[in-house]
C-alpha positions as CSV (number, residue, x, y, z in Angstrom):
1,M,-13.5,30.0,4.0
2,A,-14.1,27.0,6.3
3,D,-12.6,24.7,3.7
4,D,-9.4,26.9,3.5
5,Q,-9.1,26.8,7.3
6,N,-9.6,23.0,7.4
7,Q,-7.1,22.5,4.6
8,G,-4.5,24.6,6.5
9,I,-5.0,22.6,9.7
10,M,-4.8,19.2,7.8
11,S,-1.6,20.2,6.0
12,K,0.2,20.4,9.4
13,F,-0.6,16.8,10.0
14,E,0.0,15.6,6.4
15,K,3.6,16.6,6.4
16,D,4.3,13.6,8.6
17,G,2.0,11.3,6.6
18,Q,2.8,8.3,4.4
19,S,1.2,7.3,1.2
20,F,0.5,3.9,-0.1
21,L,-0.9,2.5,-3.4
22,I,-2.9,-0.7,-3.3
23,R,-3.5,-2.9,-6.4
24,V,-5.9,-5.9,-6.1
25,W,-6.9,-8.6,-8.7
26,R,-8.9,-11.8,-8.6
27,E,-7.2,-15.1,-9.5
28,N,-8.7,-18.5,-10.2
29,R,-11.5,-17.2,-12.4
30,D,-11.1,-20.0,-14.9
31,N,-13.4,-22.3,-12.9
32,P,-16.9,-20.6,-12.6
33,M,-17.6,-23.0,-9.7
34,Q,-14.9,-21.4,-7.5
35,A,-14.9,-17.9,-6.2
36,G,-11.8,-16.0,-7.2
37,I,-9.0,-15.3,-4.7
38,W,-8.2,-11.7,-4.2
39,R,-4.4,-11.0,-4.4
40,G,-2.4,-7.9,-4.9
41,W,0.3,-5.6,-3.5
42,V,0.8,-2.5,-1.4
43,Q,3.3,0.0,-2.6
44,H,4.9,2.6,-0.4
45,V,4.7,5.7,-2.7
46,V,8.0,7.5,-1.7
47,S,10.3,4.4,-1.8
48,E,8.3,2.7,-4.7
49,Q,8.8,-0.6,-2.8
50,K,6.0,-3.2,-2.9
51,K,4.8,-6.0,-0.6
52,H,2.6,-8.7,-2.1
53,F,-0.3,-10.3,-0.3
54,N,-2.5,-13.4,-0.7
55,S,-5.5,-12.1,1.2
56,T,-7.0,-8.6,1.3
57,R,-7.0,-9.0,5.1
58,D,-3.2,-8.6,4.9
59,I,-3.4,-5.0,3.7
60,T,-3.9,-3.4,7.1
61,D,-1.2,-5.6,8.6
62,I,1.3,-4.4,5.9
63,I,0.5,-0.8,6.5
64,D,0.4,-1.2,10.3
65,W,3.8,-2.8,10.3
66,Y,5.3,0.0,8.1
67,L,3.8,2.7,10.4
68,S,5.0,1.0,13.6
69,E,7.8,2.7,15.4
70,D,10.4,-0.1,15.0
71,A,9.8,-0.7,11.2
72,S,11.8,0.6,8.3
73,V,10.9,0.5,4.6
74,D,13.6,-2.2,4.0
75,Q,12.1,-4.5,6.7
76,V,8.6,-4.3,5.3
77,F,8.8,-3.8,1.6
78,E,10.7,-5.8,-1.0
79,P,12.6,-4.1,-3.8
80,V,10.7,-3.9,-7.1
81,Q,12.4,-4.3,-10.4
82,R,11.6,-1.3,-12.6
83,D,10.1,-1.9,-16.1
84,D,12.5,0.6,-17.7
85,P,16.2,-0.5,-17.7
86,Q,18.5,2.2,-16.4
């Protein structure tokens, strides 16, 4: 019963929430003497727009910028070309 009550309370907050998908990969793995560089992108789920990053430290900056009061999706995320032609 406590889980049902907590779920009901959280659903009130989640309706104003945003969802992001994060994909990371390591580059420069050809040279075993070098540590790989982690790169990736953050995708806003609703708009399907992505912002690429060169350091995992940028992830929070990207999300923070999107969630700031003066940001819009178009300011933060770049359009992504879909794989399937329409």
